[in-house]
All heavy atoms as atom14 arrays in JSON, in Angstrom:
{
  "sequence": "MLEDYLDINIKKFAWFSSLVIMVAILTTVFYWFIFGFDSWNKNVQIASDLMLAAVG",
  "atom14_mask": [
    [1, 1, 1, 1, 1, 1, 1, 1, 0, 0, 0, 0, 0, 0],
    [1, 1, 1, 1, 1, 1, 1, 1, 0, 0, 0, 0, 0, 0],
    [1, 1, 1, 1, 1, 1, 1, 1, 1, 0, 0, 0, 0, 0],
    [1, 1, 1, 1, 1, 1, 1, 1, 0, 0, 0, 0, 0, 0],
    [1, 1, 1, 1, 1, 1, 1, 1, 1, 1, 1, 1, 0, 0],
    [1, 1, 1, 1, 1, 1, 1, 1, 0, 0, 0, 0, 0, 0],
    [1, 1, 1, 1, 1, 1, 1, 1, 0, 0, 0, 0, 0, 0],
    [1, 1, 1, 1, 1, 1, 1, 1, 0, 0, 0, 0, 0, 0],
    [1, 1, 1, 1, 1, 1, 1, 1, 0, 0, 0, 0, 0, 0],
    [1, 1, 1, 1, 1, 1, 1, 1, 0, 0, 0, 0, 0, 0],
    [1, 1, 1, 1, 1, 1, 1, 1, 1, 0, 0, 0, 0, 0],
    [1, 1, 1, 1, 1, 1, 1, 1, 1, 0, 0, 0, 0, 0],
    [1, 1, 1, 1, 1, 1, 1, 1, 1, 1, 1, 0, 0, 0],
    [1, 1, 1, 1, 1, 0, 0, 0, 0, 0, 0, 0, 0, 0],
    [1, 1, 1, 1, 1, 1, 1, 1, 1, 1, 1, 1, 1, 1],
    [1, 1, 1, 1, 1, 1, 1, 1, 1, 1, 1, 0, 0, 0],
    [1, 1, 1, 1, 1, 1, 0, 0, 0, 0, 0, 0, 0, 0],
    [1, 1, 1, 1, 1, 1, 0, 0, 0, 0, 0, 0, 0, 0],
    [1, 1, 1, 1, 1, 1, 1, 1, 0, 0, 0, 0, 0, 0],
    [1, 1, 1, 1, 1, 1, 1, 0, 0, 0, 0, 0, 0, 0],
    [1, 1, 1, 1, 1, 1, 1, 1, 0, 0, 0, 0, 0, 0],
    [1, 1, 1, 1, 1, 1, 1, 1, 0, 0, 0, 0, 0, 0],
    [1, 1, 1, 1, 1, 1, 1, 0, 0, 0, 0, 0, 0, 0],
    [1, 1, 1, 1, 1, 0, 0, 0, 0, 0, 0, 0, 0, 0],
    [1, 1, 1, 1, 1, 1, 1, 1, 0, 0, 0, 0, 0, 0],
    [1, 1, 1, 1, 1, 1, 1, 1, 0, 0, 0, 0, 0, 0],
    [1, 1, 1, 1, 1, 1, 1, 0, 0, 0, 0, 0, 0, 0],
    [1, 1, 1, 1, 1, 1, 1, 0, 0, 0, 0, 0, 0, 0],
    [1, 1, 1, 1, 1, 1, 1, 0, 0, 0, 0, 0, 0, 0],
    [1, 1, 1, 1, 1, 1, 1, 1, 1, 1, 1, 0, 0, 0],
    [1, 1, 1, 1, 1, 1, 1, 1, 1, 1, 1, 1, 0, 0],
    [1, 1, 1, 1, 1, 1, 1, 1, 1, 1, 1, 1, 1, 1],
    [1, 1, 1, 1, 1, 1, 1, 1, 1, 1, 1, 0, 0, 0],
    [1, 1, 1, 1, 1, 1, 1, 1, 0, 0, 0, 0, 0, 0],
    [1, 1, 1, 1, 1, 1, 1, 1, 1, 1, 1, 0, 0, 0],
    [1, 1, 1, 1, 0, 0, 0, 0, 0, 0, 0, 0, 0, 0],
    [1, 1, 1, 1, 1, 1, 1, 1, 1, 1, 1, 0, 0, 0],
    [1, 1, 1, 1, 1, 1, 1, 1, 0, 0, 0, 0, 0, 0],
    [1, 1, 1, 1, 1, 1, 0, 0, 0, 0, 0, 0, 0, 0],
    [1, 1, 1, 1, 1, 1, 1, 1, 1, 1, 1, 1, 1, 1],
    [1, 1, 1, 1, 1, 1, 1, 1, 0, 0, 0, 0, 0, 0],
    [1, 1, 1, 1, 1, 1, 1, 1, 1, 0, 0, 0, 0, 0],
    [1, 1, 1, 1, 1, 1, 1, 1, 0, 0, 0, 0, 0, 0],
    [1, 1, 1, 1, 1, 1, 1, 0, 0, 0, 0, 0, 0, 0],
    [1, 1, 1, 1, 1, 1, 1, 1, 1, 0, 0, 0, 0, 0],
    [1, 1, 1, 1, 1, 1, 1, 1, 0, 0, 0, 0, 0, 0],
    [1, 1, 1, 1, 1, 0, 0, 0, 0, 0, 0, 0, 0, 0],
    [1, 1, 1, 1, 1, 1, 0, 0, 0, 0, 0, 0, 0, 0],
    [1, 1, 1, 1, 1, 1, 1, 1, 0, 0, 0, 0, 0, 0],
    [1, 1, 1, 1, 1, 1, 1, 1, 0, 0, 0, 0, 0, 0],
    [1, 1, 1, 1, 1, 1, 1, 1, 0, 0, 0, 0, 0, 0],
    [1, 1, 1, 1, 1, 1, 1, 1, 0, 0, 0, 0, 0, 0],
    [1, 1, 1, 1, 1, 0, 0, 0, 0, 0, 0, 0, 0, 0],
    [1, 1, 1, 1, 1, 0, 0, 0, 0, 0, 0, 0, 0, 0],
    [1, 1, 1, 1, 1, 1, 1, 0, 0, 0, 0, 0, 0, 0],
    [1, 1, 1, 1, 0, 0, 0, 0, 0, 0, 0, 0, 0, 0]
  ],
  "atom14_positions": [
    [[33.75, -12.53, 1.76], [33.82, -11.59, 2.85], [32.43, -11.14, 3.31], [32.12, -11.2, 4.48], [34.68, -10.38, 2.41], [34.9, -9.43, 3.57], [36.16, -8.29, 2.99], [35.86, -6.93, 4.06], [0.0, 0.0, 0.0], [0.0, 0.0, 0.0], [0.0, 0.0, 0.0], [0.0, 0.0, 0.0], [0.0, 0.0, 0.0], [0.0, 0.0, 0.0]],
    [[31.61, -10.67, 2.39], [30.28, -10.29, 2.72], [29.43, -11.47, 3.22], [28.62, -11.34, 4.11], [29.59, -9.64, 1.51], [28.17, -9.1, 1.74], [28.18, -7.96, 2.74], [27.58, -8.6, 0.4], [0.0, 0.0, 0.0], [0.0, 0.0, 0.0], [0.0, 0.0, 0.0], [0.0, 0.0, 0.0], [0.0, 0.0, 0.0], [0.0, 0.0, 0.0]],
    [[29.7, -12.57, 2.61], [28.98, -13.83, 3.01], [29.25, -14.15, 4.46], [28.38, -14.55, 5.19], [29.43, -14.95, 2.12], [28.69, -16.28, 2.31], [29.08, -17.32, 1.31], [29.68, -16.97, 0.25], [28.74, -18.5, 1.55], [0.0, 0.0, 0.0], [0.0, 0.0, 0.0], [0.0, 0.0, 0.0], [0.0, 0.0, 0.0], [0.0, 0.0, 0.0]],
    [[30.53, -14.02, 4.9], [30.86, -14.31, 6.28], [30.31, -13.26, 7.22], [29.83, -13.57, 8.32], [32.4, -14.41, 6.44], [32.98, -15.58, 5.67], [32.28, -16.55, 5.49], [34.15, -15.44, 5.23], [0.0, 0.0, 0.0], [0.0, 0.0, 0.0], [0.0, 0.0, 0.0], [0.0, 0.0, 0.0], [0.0, 0.0, 0.0], [0.0, 0.0, 0.0]],
    [[30.36, -12.04, 6.82], [29.9, -10.93, 7.65], [28.4, -10.98, 7.98], [27.93, -10.87, 9.06], [30.25, -9.58, 7.05], [29.81, -8.38, 7.85], [30.47, -8.06, 9.05], [28.72, -7.61, 7.44], [30.05, -6.99, 9.8], [28.28, -6.54, 8.19], [28.94, -6.23, 9.37], [28.53, -5.16, 10.09], [0.0, 0.0, 0.0], [0.0, 0.0, 0.0]],
    [[27.59, -11.3, 6.91], [26.15, -11.36, 7.04], [25.68, -12.76, 7.4], [24.5, -12.94, 7.66], [25.46, -10.91, 5.74], [25.7, -9.46, 5.35], [25.05, -9.18, 4.0], [25.16, -8.51, 6.44], [0.0, 0.0, 0.0], [0.0, 0.0, 0.0], [0.0, 0.0, 0.0], [0.0, 0.0, 0.0], [0.0, 0.0, 0.0], [0.0, 0.0, 0.0]],
    [[26.55, -13.74, 7.37], [26.21, -15.11, 7.68], [25.13, -15.62, 6.82], [24.08, -16.19, 7.27], [25.89, -15.26, 9.2], [25.85, -16.74, 9.61], [26.59, -17.53, 9.03], [25.08, -17.04, 10.5], [0.0, 0.0, 0.0], [0.0, 0.0, 0.0], [0.0, 0.0, 0.0], [0.0, 0.0, 0.0], [0.0, 0.0, 0.0], [0.0, 0.0, 0.0]],
    [[25.23, -15.39, 5.48], [24.27, -15.9, 4.52], [24.99, -16.63, 3.41], [26.21, -16.47, 3.18], [23.44, -14.74, 3.9], [24.34, -13.76, 3.15], [22.59, -14.09, 4.93], [23.6, -12.7, 2.37], [0.0, 0.0, 0.0], [0.0, 0.0, 0.0], [0.0, 0.0, 0.0], [0.0, 0.0, 0.0], [0.0, 0.0, 0.0], [0.0, 0.0, 0.0]],
    [[24.24, -17.45, 2.68], [24.74, -18.16, 1.54], [24.43, -17.28, 0.35], [23.25, -17.08, 0.03], [24.11, -19.52, 1.43], [24.69, -20.37, 0.3], [25.31, -19.82, -0.61], [24.44, -21.66, 0.36], [0.0, 0.0, 0.0], [0.0, 0.0, 0.0], [0.0, 0.0, 0.0], [0.0, 0.0, 0.0], [0.0, 0.0, 0.0], [0.0, 0.0, 0.0]],
    [[25.39, -16.75, -0.34], [25.22, -15.81, -1.45], [24.4, -16.43, -2.59], [23.57, -15.8, -3.16], [26.58, -15.28, -1.95], [27.31, -14.51, -0.84], [26.41, -14.49, -3.21], [26.63, -13.23, -0.47], [0.0, 0.0, 0.0], [0.0, 0.0, 0.0], [0.0, 0.0, 0.0], [0.0, 0.0, 0.0], [0.0, 0.0, 0.0], [0.0, 0.0, 0.0]],
    [[24.67, -17.71, -2.85], [23.95, -18.4, -3.93], [22.45, -18.47, -3.65], [21.63, -18.18, -4.51], [24.55, -19.8, -4.13], [24.21, -20.42, -5.43], [24.92, -21.77, -5.55], [25.01, -22.15, -7.01], [25.79, -23.36, -7.22], [0.0, 0.0, 0.0], [0.0, 0.0, 0.0], [0.0, 0.0, 0.0], [0.0, 0.0, 0.0], [0.0, 0.0, 0.0]],
    [[22.11, -18.86, -2.4], [20.66, -18.9, -2.02], [20.06, -17.51, -2.03], [18.92, -17.33, -2.42], [20.5, -19.55, -0.67], [20.75, -21.05, -0.66], [20.51, -21.65, 0.69], [20.77, -23.13, 0.68], [20.58, -23.75, 1.99], [0.0, 0.0, 0.0], [0.0, 0.0, 0.0], [0.0, 0.0, 0.0], [0.0, 0.0, 0.0], [0.0, 0.0, 0.0]],
    [[20.82, -16.51, -1.55], [20.33, -15.16, -1.56], [20.08, -14.64, -2.98], [19.11, -13.98, -3.26], [21.3, -14.22, -0.85], [20.83, -12.83, -0.78], [19.82, -12.43, 0.08], [21.41, -11.84, -1.58], [19.38, -11.11, 0.18], [21.01, -10.53, -1.52], [19.97, -10.15, -0.63], [0.0, 0.0, 0.0], [0.0, 0.0, 0.0], [0.0, 0.0, 0.0]],
    [[20.94, -15.0, -3.91], [20.77, -14.61, -5.31], [19.51, -15.27, -5.88], [18.79, -14.62, -6.64], [22.0, -15.0, -6.13], [0.0, 0.0, 0.0], [0.0, 0.0, 0.0], [0.0, 0.0, 0.0], [0.0, 0.0, 0.0], [0.0, 0.0, 0.0], [0.0, 0.0, 0.0], [0.0, 0.0, 0.0], [0.0, 0.0, 0.0], [0.0, 0.0, 0.0]],
    [[19.3, -16.51, -5.59], [18.05, -17.21, -6.11], [16.82, -16.57, -5.53], [15.88, -16.34, -6.23], [18.09, -18.72, -5.7], [18.85, -19.55, -6.67], [20.02, -20.12, -6.51], [18.39, -19.94, -7.97], [20.4, -20.82, -7.6], [19.41, -20.74, -8.52], [17.25, -19.67, -8.7], [19.32, -21.3, -9.82], [17.14, -20.22, -9.99], [18.18, -20.99, -10.53]],
    [[16.85, -16.25, -4.23], [15.69, -15.65, -3.6], [15.46, -14.25, -4.19], [14.31, -13.9, -4.48], [15.95, -15.52, -2.09], [14.85, -14.8, -1.38], [13.61, -15.44, -1.12], [15.03, -13.49, -0.93], [12.6, -14.75, -0.47], [13.99, -12.82, -0.26], [12.78, -13.44, -0.01], [0.0, 0.0, 0.0], [0.0, 0.0, 0.0], [0.0, 0.0, 0.0]],
    [[16.49, -13.46, -4.41], [16.33, -12.11, -5.0], [15.79, -12.21, -6.4], [14.91, -11.45, -6.77], [17.66, -11.41, -4.99], [18.17, -11.25, -3.68], [0.0, 0.0, 0.0], [0.0, 0.0, 0.0], [0.0, 0.0, 0.0], [0.0, 0.0, 0.0], [0.0, 0.0, 0.0], [0.0, 0.0, 0.0], [0.0, 0.0, 0.0], [0.0, 0.0, 0.0]],
    [[16.28, -13.15, -7.17], [15.82, -13.37, -8.56], [14.34, -13.75, -8.54], [13.56, -13.28, -9.38], [16.62, -14.44, -9.23], [17.95, -14.08, -9.33], [0.0, 0.0, 0.0], [0.0, 0.0, 0.0], [0.0, 0.0, 0.0], [0.0, 0.0, 0.0], [0.0, 0.0, 0.0], [0.0, 0.0, 0.0], [0.0, 0.0, 0.0], [0.0, 0.0, 0.0]],
    [[13.96, -14.62, -7.63], [12.54, -15.03, -7.57], [11.6, -13.85, -7.2], [10.57, -13.66, -7.79], [12.42, -16.13, -6.48], [10.99, -16.72, -6.29], [10.53, -17.44, -7.58], [11.01, -17.71, -5.13], [0.0, 0.0, 0.0], [0.0, 0.0, 0.0], [0.0, 0.0, 0.0], [0.0, 0.0, 0.0], [0.0, 0.0, 0.0], [0.0, 0.0, 0.0]],
    [[12.02, -13.04, -6.25], [11.22, -11.88, -5.87], [11.12, -10.89, -7.03], [10.02, -10.41, -7.34], [11.87, -11.18, -4.63], [11.23, -9.8, -4.37], [11.77, -12.03, -3.42], [0.0, 0.0, 0.0], [0.0, 0.0, 0.0], [0.0, 0.0, 0.0], [0.0, 0.0, 0.0], [0.0, 0.0, 0.0], [0.0, 0.0, 0.0], [0.0, 0.0, 0.0]],
    [[12.14, -10.69, -7.79], [12.09, -9.78, -8.97], [11.18, -10.35, -10.01], [10.38, -9.63, -10.64], [13.53, -9.54, -9.46], [14.3, -8.66, -8.46], [13.47, -8.85, -10.85], [15.75, -8.53, -8.72], [0.0, 0.0, 0.0], [0.0, 0.0, 0.0], [0.0, 0.0, 0.0], [0.0, 0.0, 0.0], [0.0, 0.0, 0.0], [0.0, 0.0, 0.0]],
    [[11.31, -11.69, -10.27], [10.46, -12.28, -11.3], [8.98, -12.25, -10.91], [8.11, -11.99, -11.76], [10.86, -13.75, -11.53], [12.19, -13.86, -12.28], [12.8, -15.5, -12.68], [11.8, -16.6, -11.83], [0.0, 0.0, 0.0], [0.0, 0.0, 0.0], [0.0, 0.0, 0.0], [0.0, 0.0, 0.0], [0.0, 0.0, 0.0], [0.0, 0.0, 0.0]],
    [[8.67, -12.44, -9.62], [7.28, -12.34, -9.17], [6.74, -10.91, -9.36], [5.61, -10.71, -9.78], [7.14, -12.83, -7.71], [5.81, -12.46, -7.12], [7.34, -14.35, -7.66], [0.0, 0.0, 0.0], [0.0, 0.0, 0.0], [0.0, 0.0, 0.0], [0.0, 0.0, 0.0], [0.0, 0.0, 0.0], [0.0, 0.0, 0.0], [0.0, 0.0, 0.0]],
    [[7.56, -9.93, -9.02], [7.11, -8.55, -9.21], [6.86, -8.23, -10.65], [5.88, -7.57, -11.03], [8.21, -7.6, -8.64], [0.0, 0.0, 0.0], [0.0, 0.0, 0.0], [0.0, 0.0, 0.0], [0.0, 0.0, 0.0], [0.0, 0.0, 0.0], [0.0, 0.0, 0.0], [0.0, 0.0, 0.0], [0.0, 0.0, 0.0], [0.0, 0.0, 0.0]],
    [[7.73, -8.72, -11.55], [7.51, -8.5, -13.01], [6.24, -9.2, -13.49], [5.45, -8.57, -14.22], [8.75, -8.94, -13.77], [9.91, -7.98, -13.49], [8.49, -8.99, -15.29], [11.27, -8.48, -14.03], [0.0, 0.0, 0.0], [0.0, 0.0, 0.0], [0.0, 0.0, 0.0], [0.0, 0.0, 0.0], [0.0, 0.0, 0.0], [0.0, 0.0, 0.0]],
    [[6.06, -10.47, -13.1], [4.87, -11.18, -13.53], [3.58, -10.55, -12.99], [2.6, -10.47, -13.73], [4.93, -12.63, -13.09], [5.88, -13.54, -13.92], [5.98, -14.9, -13.27], [5.39, -13.66, -15.32], [0.0, 0.0, 0.0], [0.0, 0.0, 0.0], [0.0, 0.0, 0.0], [0.0, 0.0, 0.0], [0.0, 0.0, 0.0], [0.0, 0.0, 0.0]],
    [[3.62, -10.07, -11.76], [2.46, -9.43, -11.22], [2.11, -8.18, -11.97], [0.93, -7.9, -12.27], [2.7, -9.11, -9.71], [3.07, -10.31, -9.03], [1.53, -8.47, -9.07], [0.0, 0.0, 0.0], [0.0, 0.0, 0.0], [0.0, 0.0, 0.0], [0.0, 0.0, 0.0], [0.0, 0.0, 0.0], [0.0, 0.0, 0.0], [0.0, 0.0, 0.0]],
    [[3.12, -7.43, -12.32], [2.92, -6.18, -13.1], [2.32, -6.54, -14.51], [1.38, -5.86, -14.92], [4.22, -5.44, -13.25], [4.73, -5.11, -11.96], [4.03, -4.13, -14.03], [0.0, 0.0, 0.0], [0.0, 0.0, 0.0], [0.0, 0.0, 0.0], [0.0, 0.0, 0.0], [0.0, 0.0, 0.0], [0.0, 0.0, 0.0], [0.0, 0.0, 0.0]],
    [[2.84, -7.55, -15.13], [2.35, -7.93, -16.44], [0.91, -8.39, -16.36], [0.08, -8.02, -17.22], [3.26, -9.0, -17.09], [2.63, -9.57, -18.34], [4.65, -8.41, -17.41], [0.0, 0.0, 0.0], [0.0, 0.0, 0.0], [0.0, 0.0, 0.0], [0.0, 0.0, 0.0], [0.0, 0.0, 0.0], [0.0, 0.0, 0.0], [0.0, 0.0, 0.0]],
    [[0.6, -9.21, -15.38], [-0.81, -9.63, -15.22], [-1.71, -8.44, -14.94], [-2.83, -8.41, -15.44], [-0.94, -10.68, -14.05], [-0.39, -12.01, -14.42], [0.2, -12.8, -13.44], [-0.46, -12.52, -15.68], [0.72, -14.05, -13.77], [0.04, -13.78, -16.03], [0.63, -14.55, -15.06], [0.0, 0.0, 0.0], [0.0, 0.0, 0.0], [0.0, 0.0, 0.0]],
    [[-1.3, -7.5, -14.14], [-2.09, -6.31, -13.87], [-2.35, -5.56, -15.19], [-3.45, -5.09, -15.44], [-1.41, -5.42, -12.86], [-2.21, -4.22, -12.39], [-3.05, -4.34, -11.3], [-2.22, -3.0, -13.11], [-3.8, -3.3, -10.88], [-3.01, -1.98, -12.69], [-3.77, -2.12, -11.58], [-4.57, -1.05, -11.17], [0.0, 0.0, 0.0], [0.0, 0.0, 0.0]],
    [[-1.32, -5.4, -15.98], [-1.49, -4.74, -17.32], [-2.52, -5.46, -18.16], [-3.34, -4.8, -18.81], [-0.19, -4.69, -18.09], [0.85, -3.69, -17.57], [0.62, -2.73, -16.67], [2.21, -3.64, -17.95], [1.8, -2.04, -16.46], [2.79, -2.58, -17.23], [3.01, -4.41, -18.79], [4.12, -2.26, -17.35], [4.33, -4.03, -18.89], [4.87, -2.97, -18.18]],
    [[-2.46, -6.8, -18.21], [-3.43, -7.56, -19.02], [-4.83, -7.4, -18.5], [-5.81, -7.32, -19.28], [-3.1, -9.06, -19.09], [-1.91, -9.35, -20.0], [-0.95, -10.26, -19.62], [-1.87, -8.8, -21.27], [0.12, -10.55, -20.47], [-0.83, -9.11, -22.15], [0.15, -9.97, -21.73], [0.0, 0.0, 0.0], [0.0, 0.0, 0.0], [0.0, 0.0, 0.0]],
    [[-5.0, -7.37, -17.18], [-6.35, -7.29, -16.62], [-6.96, -5.87, -16.64], [-8.08, -5.68, -17.1], [-6.33, -7.82, -15.18], [-6.01, -9.35, -15.2], [-7.68, -7.61, -14.47], [-5.71, -9.9, -13.81], [0.0, 0.0, 0.0], [0.0, 0.0, 0.0], [0.0, 0.0, 0.0], [0.0, 0.0, 0.0], [0.0, 0.0, 0.0], [0.0, 0.0, 0.0]],
    [[-6.18, -4.92, -16.2], [-6.7, -3.55, -16.05], [-6.18, -2.58, -17.1], [-6.75, -1.48, -17.24], [-6.33, -3.02, -14.67], [-6.91, -3.79, -13.54], [-6.12, -4.61, -12.74], [-8.29, -3.72, -13.25], [-6.67, -5.34, -11.68], [-8.84, -4.45, -12.24], [-8.04, -5.24, -11.46], [0.0, 0.0, 0.0], [0.0, 0.0, 0.0], [0.0, 0.0, 0.0]],
    [[-5.18, -2.91, -17.85], [-4.67, -2.05, -18.88], [-3.5, -1.21, -18.38], [-3.37, -0.88, -17.2], [0.0, 0.0, 0.0], [0.0, 0.0, 0.0], [0.0, 0.0, 0.0], [0.0, 0.0, 0.0], [0.0, 0.0, 0.0], [0.0, 0.0, 0.0], [0.0, 0.0, 0.0], [0.0, 0.0, 0.0], [0.0, 0.0, 0.0], [0.0, 0.0, 0.0]],
    [[-2.69, -0.77, -19.33], [-1.51, -0.01, -19.0], [-1.87, 1.39, -18.5], [-1.2, 1.94, -17.58], [-0.59, 0.12, -20.2], [0.64, 0.89, -19.97], [1.73, 0.3, -19.28], [0.8, 2.21, -20.4], [2.87, 1.01, -18.99], [1.96, 2.91, -20.14], [3.01, 2.31, -19.45], [0.0, 0.0, 0.0], [0.0, 0.0, 0.0], [0.0, 0.0, 0.0]],
    [[-2.94, 1.98, -19.03], [-3.3, 3.31, -18.61], [-3.7, 3.38, -17.17], [-3.35, 4.31, -16.41], [-4.48, 3.88, -19.49], [-3.99, 4.12, -20.9], [-2.81, 4.33, -21.16], [-4.89, 4.07, -21.79], [0.0, 0.0, 0.0], [0.0, 0.0, 0.0], [0.0, 0.0, 0.0], [0.0, 0.0, 0.0], [0.0, 0.0, 0.0], [0.0, 0.0, 0.0]],
    [[-4.43, 2.34, -16.69], [-4.84, 2.28, -15.29], [-3.6, 2.11, -14.38], [-3.5, 2.77, -13.34], [-5.75, 1.1, -15.05], [-6.04, 0.94, -13.7], [0.0, 0.0, 0.0], [0.0, 0.0, 0.0], [0.0, 0.0, 0.0], [0.0, 0.0, 0.0], [0.0, 0.0, 0.0], [0.0, 0.0, 0.0], [0.0, 0.0, 0.0], [0.0, 0.0, 0.0]],
    [[-2.68, 1.29, -14.78], [-1.41, 1.09, -14.06], [-0.64, 2.36, -13.98], [-0.16, 2.76, -12.95], [-0.6, -0.01, -14.7], [0.71, -0.23, -14.06], [0.98, -1.01, -12.9], [1.97, 0.3, -14.46], [2.33, -0.95, -12.66], [2.94, -0.18, -13.55], [2.38, 1.11, -15.52], [4.32, 0.14, -13.67], [3.7, 1.45, -15.63], [4.63, 0.97, -14.73]],
    [[-0.55, 3.04, -15.12], [0.21, 4.29, -15.18], [-0.37, 5.33, -14.27], [0.35, 6.05, -13.54], [0.27, 4.82, -16.6], [1.32, 5.85, -16.83], [2.25, 5.94, -16.05], [1.15, 6.63, -17.87], [0.0, 0.0, 0.0], [0.0, 0.0, 0.0], [0.0, 0.0, 0.0], [0.0, 0.0, 0.0], [0.0, 0.0, 0.0], [0.0, 0.0, 0.0]],
    [[-1.72, 5.43, -14.25], [-2.42, 6.4, -13.37], [-2.16, 6.07, -11.92], [-1.88, 6.96, -11.11], [-3.92, 6.39, -13.69], [-4.71, 7.42, -12.87], [-6.16, 7.42, -13.26], [-6.79, 6.3, -12.48], [-8.24, 6.21, -12.53], [0.0, 0.0, 0.0], [0.0, 0.0, 0.0], [0.0, 0.0, 0.0], [0.0, 0.0, 0.0], [0.0, 0.0, 0.0]],
    [[-2.26, 4.78, -11.54], [-2.05, 4.37, -10.17], [-0.61, 4.63, -9.74], [-0.37, 5.01, -8.57], [-2.45, 2.91, -9.99], [-3.93, 2.73, -10.03], [-4.69, 3.64, -9.78], [-4.37, 1.52, -10.38], [0.0, 0.0, 0.0], [0.0, 0.0, 0.0], [0.0, 0.0, 0.0], [0.0, 0.0, 0.0], [0.0, 0.0, 0.0], [0.0, 0.0, 0.0]],
    [[0.33, 4.39, -10.57], [1.74, 4.6, -10.26], [1.98, 6.09, -10.01], [2.67, 6.53, -9.12], [2.66, 4.07, -11.33], [4.11, 4.53, -11.15], [2.65, 2.57, -11.34], [0.0, 0.0, 0.0], [0.0, 0.0, 0.0], [0.0, 0.0, 0.0], [0.0, 0.0, 0.0], [0.0, 0.0, 0.0], [0.0, 0.0, 0.0], [0.0, 0.0, 0.0]],
    [[1.35, 6.94, -10.86], [1.48, 8.43, -10.68], [0.84, 8.85, -9.36], [1.46, 9.64, -8.63], [0.81, 9.15, -11.85], [1.02, 10.62, -11.8], [2.5, 11.0, -11.85], [3.24, 10.46, -12.68], [2.9, 11.94, -11.03], [0.0, 0.0, 0.0], [0.0, 0.0, 0.0], [0.0, 0.0, 0.0], [0.0, 0.0, 0.0], [0.0, 0.0, 0.0]],
    [[-0.29, 8.29, -8.97], [-0.92, 8.64, -7.69], [0.0, 8.19, -6.53], [0.16, 8.97, -5.57], [-2.32, 7.98, -7.61], [-3.25, 8.67, -8.57], [-2.84, 8.09, -6.15], [-4.63, 7.93, -8.72], [0.0, 0.0, 0.0], [0.0, 0.0, 0.0], [0.0, 0.0, 0.0], [0.0, 0.0, 0.0], [0.0, 0.0, 0.0], [0.0, 0.0, 0.0]],
    [[0.57, 7.02, -6.65], [1.45, 6.51, -5.6], [2.69, 7.41, -5.45], [3.16, 7.71, -4.36], [1.83, 5.06, -5.89], [0.0, 0.0, 0.0], [0.0, 0.0, 0.0], [0.0, 0.0, 0.0], [0.0, 0.0, 0.0], [0.0, 0.0, 0.0], [0.0, 0.0, 0.0], [0.0, 0.0, 0.0], [0.0, 0.0, 0.0], [0.0, 0.0, 0.0]],
    [[3.2, 7.85, -6.63], [4.34, 8.76, -6.58], [4.03, 10.04, -5.95], [4.84, 10.58, -5.14], [4.84, 8.95, -8.03], [5.87, 9.91, -8.06], [0.0, 0.0, 0.0], [0.0, 0.0, 0.0], [0.0, 0.0, 0.0], [0.0, 0.0, 0.0], [0.0, 0.0, 0.0], [0.0, 0.0, 0.0], [0.0, 0.0, 0.0], [0.0, 0.0, 0.0]],
    [[2.85, 10.63, -6.25], [2.43, 11.86, -5.63], [2.29, 11.72, -4.14], [2.68, 12.61, -3.36], [1.14, 12.34, -6.26], [1.29, 12.79, -7.67], [2.43, 13.02, -8.11], [0.28, 12.87, -8.41], [0.0, 0.0, 0.0], [0.0, 0.0, 0.0], [0.0, 0.0, 0.0], [0.0, 0.0, 0.0], [0.0, 0.0, 0.0], [0.0, 0.0, 0.0]],
    [[1.73, 10.59, -3.67], [1.54, 10.37, -2.24], [2.89, 10.2, -1.52], [3.08, 10.69, -0.45], [0.71, 9.07, -2.02], [-0.77, 9.2, -2.36], [-1.42, 7.84, -2.27], [-1.44, 10.17, -1.4], [0.0, 0.0, 0.0], [0.0, 0.0, 0.0], [0.0, 0.0, 0.0], [0.0, 0.0, 0.0], [0.0, 0.0, 0.0], [0.0, 0.0, 0.0]],
    [[3.85, 9.55, -2.18], [5.15, 9.4, -1.57], [5.88, 10.76, -1.43], [6.49, 11.05, -0.44], [6.03, 8.44, -2.41], [5.58, 7.01, -2.33], [5.65, 6.33, -0.67], [7.37, 6.18, -0.4], [0.0, 0.0, 0.0], [0.0, 0.0, 0.0], [0.0, 0.0, 0.0], [0.0, 0.0, 0.0], [0.0, 0.0, 0.0], [0.0, 0.0, 0.0]],
    [[5.72, 11.59, -2.47], [6.31, 12.92, -2.41], [5.65, 13.77, -1.36], [6.31, 14.57, -0.67], [6.26, 13.61, -3.77], [7.19, 13.06, -4.84], [6.93, 13.71, -6.18], [8.62, 13.22, -4.4], [0.0, 0.0, 0.0], [0.0, 0.0, 0.0], [0.0, 0.0, 0.0], [0.0, 0.0, 0.0], [0.0, 0.0, 0.0], [0.0, 0.0, 0.0]],
    [[4.33, 13.64, -1.19], [3.59, 14.41, -0.2], [4.04, 13.97, 1.22], [4.11, 14.79, 2.14], [2.11, 14.23, -0.38], [0.0, 0.0, 0.0], [0.0, 0.0, 0.0], [0.0, 0.0, 0.0], [0.0, 0.0, 0.0], [0.0, 0.0, 0.0], [0.0, 0.0, 0.0], [0.0, 0.0, 0.0], [0.0, 0.0, 0.0], [0.0, 0.0, 0.0]],
    [[4.31, 12.69, 1.38], [4.68, 12.2, 2.7], [6.08, 12.72, 3.1], [6.42, 12.92, 4.25], [4.68, 10.65, 2.72], [0.0, 0.0, 0.0], [0.0, 0.0, 0.0], [0.0, 0.0, 0.0], [0.0, 0.0, 0.0], [0.0, 0.0, 0.0], [0.0, 0.0, 0.0], [0.0, 0.0, 0.0], [0.0, 0.0, 0.0], [0.0, 0.0, 0.0]],
    [[6.94, 12.9, 2.07], [8.32, 13.35, 2.34], [8.38, 14.83, 2.61], [9.08, 15.31, 3.48], [9.24, 13.01, 1.16], [10.61, 13.61, 1.33], [9.35, 11.51, 0.96], [0.0, 0.0, 0.0], [0.0, 0.0, 0.0], [0.0, 0.0, 0.0], [0.0, 0.0, 0.0], [0.0, 0.0, 0.0], [0.0, 0.0, 0.0], [0.0, 0.0, 0.0]],
    [[7.54, 15.6, 1.84], [7.58, 17.07, 1.97], [6.91, 17.67, 3.08], [6.4, 17.45, 4.02], [0.0, 0.0, 0.0], [0.0, 0.0, 0.0], [0.0, 0.0, 0.0], [0.0, 0.0, 0.0], [0.0, 0.0, 0.0], [0.0, 0.0, 0.0], [0.0, 0.0, 0.0], [0.0, 0.0, 0.0], [0.0, 0.0, 0.0], [0.0, 0.0, 0.0]]
  ]
}
């Protein structure tokens, strides 16, 4: 039903979604190896603060 409504192939969409998620995970892991978890954690906190400031 959803496949007909959106005119997409669910199997191809699932593969694409899985690929995007895997790339995001691998990118995060490589960032941790290069810059360290503490740097990543600090940057994520800054990004979170900026998003909250933009909303408020």
